[in-house]
N, CA, C and O atoms as a DFTB+ gen file, in Angstrom:
292 C
 N C O
     1  1    -119.722     181.075      90.845
     2  2    -119.417     182.441      91.191
     3  2    -118.625     182.558      92.332
     4  3    -118.907     181.807      93.266
     5  1    -117.676     183.351      92.467
     6  2    -116.498     183.361      93.275
     7  2    -117.274     184.285      94.400
     8  3    -118.346     184.854      94.196
     9  1    -116.487     184.323      95.684
    10  2    -117.334     184.826      96.956
    11  2    -115.524     185.665      97.363
    12  3    -114.465     185.045      97.257
    13  1    -115.636     187.070      97.789
    14  2    -114.458     187.686      98.570
    15  2    -114.623     187.805      99.888
    16  3    -115.811     187.826     100.211
    17  1    -113.677     187.912     100.977
    18  2    -114.108     188.408     102.163
    19  2    -112.820     189.223     102.473
    20  3    -111.658     189.067     102.097
    21  1    -113.557     190.374     103.487
    22  2    -112.897     191.219     103.919
    23  2    -112.895     191.793     104.869
    24  3    -113.798     192.600     105.090
    25  1    -111.688     191.538     105.931
    26  2    -111.837     192.050     107.298
    27  2    -110.951     193.047     107.993
    28  3    -109.782     192.848     108.323
    29  1    -111.633     194.116     108.169
    30  2    -110.282     195.298     108.697
    31  2    -110.581     195.813     109.907
    32  3    -111.764     195.905     110.233
    33  1    -109.569     196.228     110.757
    34  2    -109.608     196.607     112.080
    35  2    -110.489     196.264     113.146
    36  3    -111.011     197.094     113.889
    37  1    -110.670     194.847     113.222
    38  2    -111.364     194.208     114.306
    39  2    -110.665     193.533     115.336
    40  3    -110.533     192.312     115.409
    41  1    -110.231     194.354     116.111
    42  2    -109.026     194.021     117.143
    43  2    -109.265     193.321     117.863
    44  3    -108.293     192.935     118.512
    45  1    -110.729     192.660     118.261
    46  2    -111.422     192.016     119.181
    47  2    -111.512     190.778     118.516
    48  3    -112.048     189.900     119.192
    49  1    -111.126     190.437     117.336
    50  2    -111.396     189.037     116.976
    51  2    -110.353     187.919     117.710
    52  3    -109.139     188.015     117.890
    53  1    -111.127     187.009     118.006
    54  2    -110.433     185.745     118.391
    55  2    -110.664     184.890     117.707
    56  3    -109.682     184.174     117.904
    57  1    -111.231     184.416     117.039
    58  2    -111.126     183.099     115.813
    59  2    -112.133     183.553     114.844
    60  3    -112.829     184.560     114.975
    61  1    -112.151     182.822     113.973
    62  2    -112.541     183.059     112.178
    63  2    -114.042     181.900     112.814
    64  3    -113.898     180.937     113.567
    65  1    -115.227     182.340     112.287
    66  2    -116.335     181.726     112.354
    67  2    -116.291     180.255     111.627
    68  3    -116.102     180.065     110.426
    69  1    -116.443     179.569     112.322
    70  2    -116.703     178.128     111.853
    71  2    -117.245     177.603     110.474
    72  3    -116.985     176.712     109.665
    73  1    -118.389     178.922     110.689
    74  2    -119.020     178.596     109.208
    75  2    -118.528     178.848     107.885
    76  3    -119.224     178.575     106.907
    77  1    -117.229     179.414     107.761
    78  2    -116.409     179.742     106.666
    79  2    -116.047     178.272     105.653
    80  3    -115.873     178.116     104.444
    81  1    -116.043     177.559     106.568
    82  2    -115.599     176.183     106.024
    83  2    -116.989     175.790     105.096
    84  3    -116.974     174.835     104.320
    85  1    -117.894     176.449     105.239
    86  2    -119.132     175.809     104.593
    87  2    -119.059     176.535     102.800
    88  3    -119.437     176.107     101.710
    89  1    -118.333     177.874     103.280
    90  2    -118.369     178.673     102.158
    91  2    -117.165     178.269     100.841
    92  3    -116.006     178.669     100.727
    93  1    -117.996     177.291      99.910
    94  2    -116.913     176.645      99.120
    95  2    -116.740     177.911      98.214
    96  3    -115.620     178.066      97.727
    97  1    -117.509     178.644      97.986
    98  2    -117.033     179.449      97.014
    99  2    -115.838     180.730      97.005
   100  3    -115.214     181.342      96.139
   101  1    -115.909     180.735      98.260
   102  2    -114.779     181.584      98.943
   103  2    -113.371     181.755      98.264
   104  3    -112.314     181.284      98.685
   105  1    -113.481     182.209      97.591
   106  2    -111.717     182.555      96.449
   107  2    -110.554     183.520      97.265
   108  3    -109.350     183.330      97.098
   109  1    -110.946     184.288      97.921
   110  2    -109.987     185.584      98.549
   111  2    -110.319     185.689      99.750
   112  3    -111.490     185.533     100.099
   113  1    -109.391     185.957     100.554
   114  2    -109.677     186.541     101.889
   115  2    -108.789     187.507     102.294
   116  3    -107.604     187.198     102.420
   117  1    -109.245     188.874     102.569
   118  2    -108.046     190.456     102.915
   119  2    -108.466     190.478     104.213
   120  3    -109.644     190.471     104.570
   121  1    -107.362     190.509     105.025
   122  2    -107.271     191.125     106.687
   123  2    -106.822     192.051     106.679
   124  3    -105.996     192.271     105.793
   125  1    -107.062     192.862     107.450
   126  2    -106.056     194.362     107.274
   127  2    -106.329     195.039     108.545
   128  3    -107.471     194.968     108.999
   129  1    -105.243     195.813     109.299
   130  2    -105.621     196.829     110.382
   131  2    -105.557     195.873     111.607
   132  3    -105.988     196.294     112.681
   133  1    -105.013     194.524     111.514
   134  2    -104.918     193.938     112.848
   135  2    -103.209     193.195     113.131
   136  3    -102.193     193.179     112.437
   137  1    -103.585     192.576     114.653
   138  2    -102.507     191.959     115.049
   139  2    -101.838     190.771     114.374
   140  3    -102.457     190.026     113.614
   141  1    -100.665     190.633     114.652
   142  2    -100.087     189.445     113.579
   143  2    -100.391     188.399     114.418
   144  3     -99.772     187.367     114.159
   145  1    -101.339     188.339     115.568
   146  2    -101.667     187.203     115.857
   147  2    -102.871     186.608     114.948
   148  3    -103.206     185.436     115.120
   149  1    -103.647     187.570     113.793
   150  2    -104.416     186.867     113.419
   151  2    -104.073     186.054     111.933
   152  3    -104.507     185.032     111.402
   153  1    -102.858     187.284     111.502
   154  2    -102.266     186.193     110.469
   155  2    -101.783     184.898     110.948
   156  3    -101.984     183.899     110.258
   157  1    -101.143     184.816     112.102
   158  2    -100.626     183.587     112.437
   159  2    -101.821     182.493     112.823
   160  3    -101.383     181.399     113.180
   161  1    -103.262     182.635     112.801
   162  2    -104.405     181.814     113.129
   163  2    -104.840     181.342     111.355
   164  3    -105.623     180.416     111.139
   165  1    -104.160     182.183     110.172
   166  2    -104.628     181.866     109.412
   167  2    -103.374     181.175     108.056
   168  3    -103.447     180.955     106.847
   169  1    -102.581     181.072     108.851
   170  2    -101.623     180.527     107.560
   171  2    -101.281     178.741     108.027
   172  3    -101.488     178.264     109.143
   173  1    -100.844     178.165     107.088
   174  2    -100.535     176.833     107.545
   175  2    -100.514     176.294     108.581
   176  3     -99.599     176.943     109.088
   177  1    -100.920     175.321     109.628
   178  2    -100.614     175.336     111.076
   179  2    -101.342     176.111     111.947
   180  3    -101.242     175.974     113.166
   181  1    -102.289     177.163     111.263
   182  2    -102.642     178.208     112.595
   183  2    -104.064     177.647     112.846
   184  3    -104.697     177.054     111.972
   185  1    -104.586     177.907     114.269
   186  2    -105.483     177.390     114.499
   187  2    -106.793     177.531     113.871
   188  3    -107.745     176.897     114.326
   189  1    -106.943     178.401     112.743
   190  2    -108.120     178.662     112.053
   191  2    -107.997     178.290     110.650
   192  3    -108.916     178.332     109.831
   193  1    -106.536     177.845     110.381
   194  2    -106.644     177.248     108.690
   195  2    -107.370     176.793     108.332
   196  3    -107.916     177.169     107.294
   197  1    -107.864     175.432     109.215
   198  2    -108.781     174.802     108.555
   199  2    -110.238     175.141     108.221
   200  3    -111.111     174.462     107.680
   201  1    -110.244     176.356     108.690
   202  2    -111.530     176.924     107.868
   203  2    -111.312     178.030     106.901
   204  3    -112.262     178.681     106.465
   205  1    -110.456     178.188     106.661
   206  2    -110.228     178.968     105.452
   207  2    -109.349     178.081     104.227
   208  3    -109.193     178.439     103.060
   209  1    -108.881     176.938     104.817
   210  2    -108.167     176.313     103.394
   211  2    -108.449     176.116     102.341
   212  3    -107.539     175.655     101.652
   213  1    -109.800     176.341     101.657
   214  2    -110.125     176.230     100.679
   215  2    -110.402     177.417      99.549
   216  3    -110.990     177.440      98.467
   217  1    -109.536     178.587     100.512
   218  2    -109.750     179.942      99.636
   219  2    -108.419     179.923      99.312
   220  3    -107.533     179.708     100.139
   221  1    -108.174     180.209      97.765
   222  2    -106.832     179.991      96.842
   223  2    -106.143     181.151      97.349
   224  3    -104.951     180.976      97.602
   225  1    -106.593     182.220      97.541
   226  2    -105.712     183.616      98.180
   227  2    -106.065     184.206      99.674
   228  3    -107.256     184.417      99.903
   229  1    -105.172     184.463     100.628
   230  2    -105.231     184.743     101.435
   231  2    -103.988     186.016     101.798
   232  3    -102.800     185.713     101.896
   233  1    -104.536     187.583     101.988
   234  2    -103.534     188.462     102.037
   235  2    -103.721     189.108     103.311
   236  3    -104.778     189.701     103.523
   237  1    -102.970     189.068     104.031
   238  2    -103.234     189.737     105.178
   239  2    -102.028     190.956     105.615
   240  3    -100.872     190.672     105.927
   241  1    -102.543     192.234     105.561
   242  2    -101.833     193.535     105.587
   243  2    -101.233     193.946     106.998
   244  3    -101.955     193.904     107.994
   245  1    -100.344     194.211     107.050
   246  2     -99.945     194.490     108.320
   247  2     -99.139     196.301     108.466
   248  3     -98.048     196.553     107.954
   249  1     -99.749     197.069     109.046
   250  2     -99.311     198.300     108.812
   251  2     -98.277     198.945     110.141
   252  3     -98.733     199.330     111.218
   253  1     -97.004     198.950     109.816
   254  2     -95.990     199.437     110.640
   255  2     -95.627     201.112     110.253
   256  3     -94.566     201.287     109.654
   257  1     -96.145     201.865     110.450
   258  2     -95.648     203.351     110.025
   259  2     -96.184     203.568     108.962
   260  3     -97.410     203.464     108.934
   261  1     -95.532     203.905     107.842
   262  2     -95.899     203.648     106.971
   263  2     -95.805     202.582     105.762
   264  3     -96.185     202.857     104.624
   265  1     -95.238     201.293     106.144
   266  2     -94.996     200.581     105.165
   267  2     -96.228     199.381     105.565
   268  3     -96.671     199.100     106.679
   269  1     -96.572     198.829     104.279
   270  2     -97.452     197.935     103.946
   271  2     -97.215     196.509     103.845
   272  3     -96.806     196.286     102.705
   273  1     -97.298     195.328     104.601
   274  2     -96.465     194.281     104.181
   275  2     -97.508     193.242     104.032
   276  3     -98.537     193.002     104.663
   277  1     -96.800     192.570     102.764
   278  2     -98.470     191.739     102.674
   279  2     -97.909     189.790     102.927
   280  3     -96.763     189.366     102.771
   281  1     -98.612     189.321     103.161
   282  2     -98.545     188.203     103.603
   283  2     -99.510     187.334     102.562
   284  3    -100.617     187.793     102.281
   285  1     -99.050     186.021     101.975
   286  2    -100.007     185.351     100.933
   287  2     -99.612     183.949     101.612
   288  3     -98.488     183.653     102.018
   289  1    -100.767     183.144     101.655
   290  2    -100.792     181.873     102.185
   291  2    -100.349     180.843     100.899
   292  3    -100.284     179.627     101.076
């Protein structure tokens, strides 16, 4: 059974929970309406990458005006 995680508009998020490493069925992470610093935590080399590296798909949506940008891991 696969697991998906979505986090939106969590502007005070400083880091991702360490327990994410233990959710081996975590397949997709979607993060939206947050600062670029959050995306930087999740990409390879980011401070929280080791917590989510087992997820096969990471999407960060950034809203600038009406334009939506997608980033994939």
